[in-house]
C-alpha positions as CSV (number, residue, x, y, z in Angstrom):
1,M,234.7,-27.7,105.2
2,D,237.5,-29.1,107.6
3,L,235.6,-31.5,109.1
4,V,237.2,-33.7,111.6
5,N,235.3,-36.8,110.9
6,P,233.6,-36.6,107.6
7,A,230.9,-39.3,106.8
8,A,228.1,-40.1,104.5
9,I,224.9,-42.5,104.6
10,I,223.8,-43.5,101.1
11,D,220.4,-43.6,100.7
12,A,219.7,-46.4,98.7
13,N,215.9,-45.6,97.6
14,H,214.3,-42.5,96.7
15,S,216.0,-40.9,94.2
16,N,218.8,-42.8,93.8
17,S,216.6,-45.8,92.9
18,G,214.2,-43.9,91.0
19,K,211.8,-45.1,93.4
20,K,212.2,-48.7,92.0
21,Y,212.6,-50.3,95.1
22,E,214.5,-53.7,93.7
23,Q,217.2,-51.3,92.6
24,Q,218.6,-50.6,96.3
25,I,220.2,-54.2,95.7
26,R,222.1,-53.0,93.0
27,I,223.0,-49.5,94.3
28,V,224.1,-51.1,98.0
29,K,226.3,-53.6,95.8
30,E,227.8,-50.8,93.8
31,V,228.4,-48.7,96.9
32,M,230.2,-51.8,98.5
33,H,232.4,-52.0,95.4
34,N,233.5,-48.5,95.1
35,R,234.5,-48.8,99.1
36,Q,236.9,-51.6,98.1
37,L,238.4,-49.7,94.9
38,S,239.1,-46.2,97.0
39,S,240.3,-45.7,100.2
40,D,238.7,-42.2,100.2
41,I,235.4,-43.7,99.7
42,K,235.8,-46.4,102.2
43,T,236.8,-43.7,104.5
44,L,234.0,-41.6,104.0
45,V,231.1,-43.8,103.4
46,K,229.9,-45.4,106.8
47,G,226.9,-47.1,105.9
48,V,223.6,-47.6,103.4
49,M,220.0,-46.9,104.2
50,I,217.4,-49.0,102.5
51,E,213.6,-48.9,102.9
52,S,212.7,-52.6,104.0
53,Y,209.4,-53.9,105.3
54,L,208.0,-57.4,105.8
55,E,206.5,-57.8,102.3
56,P,208.1,-56.3,99.2
57,G,206.6,-53.3,97.4
58,C,203.5,-50.8,98.9
59,Q,200.1,-51.3,99.1
60,K,197.2,-48.7,98.4
61,I,195.4,-47.7,101.5
62,G,192.4,-49.8,102.1
63,E,194.2,-53.2,100.5
64,H,195.0,-54.3,104.4
65,I,198.1,-56.6,103.4
66,Y,199.6,-57.0,106.6
67,G,203.6,-56.2,106.6
68,K,203.7,-54.2,103.3
69,S,204.3,-50.6,103.3
70,I,201.5,-48.0,102.7
71,T,204.2,-45.4,101.8
72,D,207.4,-45.9,99.9
73,P,207.8,-49.1,98.1
74,C,210.1,-51.4,100.4
75,L,212.2,-54.4,99.9
76,G,210.6,-57.4,101.7
77,W,212.0,-59.3,104.6
78,D,213.9,-61.8,102.3
79,E,215.7,-59.6,100.0
80,S,216.7,-57.4,103.1
81,E,217.9,-60.4,105.1
82,K,219.9,-61.5,102.0
83,L,221.4,-58.1,101.4
84,I,222.7,-57.7,104.7
85,Y,224.5,-60.9,104.6
86,D,226.0,-59.6,101.0
87,I,227.2,-56.4,102.7
88,A,228.8,-58.8,105.4
89,E,230.5,-60.6,102.9
90,L,231.6,-57.8,100.7
91,N,232.8,-55.8,103.9
92,Q,235.4,-58.4,104.6
């Protein structure tokens, strides 16, 4: 397509995880690993997108659990924080 600065951000949730929010961790680590193996992938992939909230999973409307998604299931804060540190370590 003759793009001057081609780039991609990988969505680790939704179809890529089969809506199994815990799989986002594996997917992100695989993307980071592939960036280490391929200079083309490293140049192209600029970031990842995860679904994250305070509490892991999701709730049904009316459950009133503070900090828990009412839409897509999400990683909780603790898992998200650890994943961010893992990404930083893998990106060195």
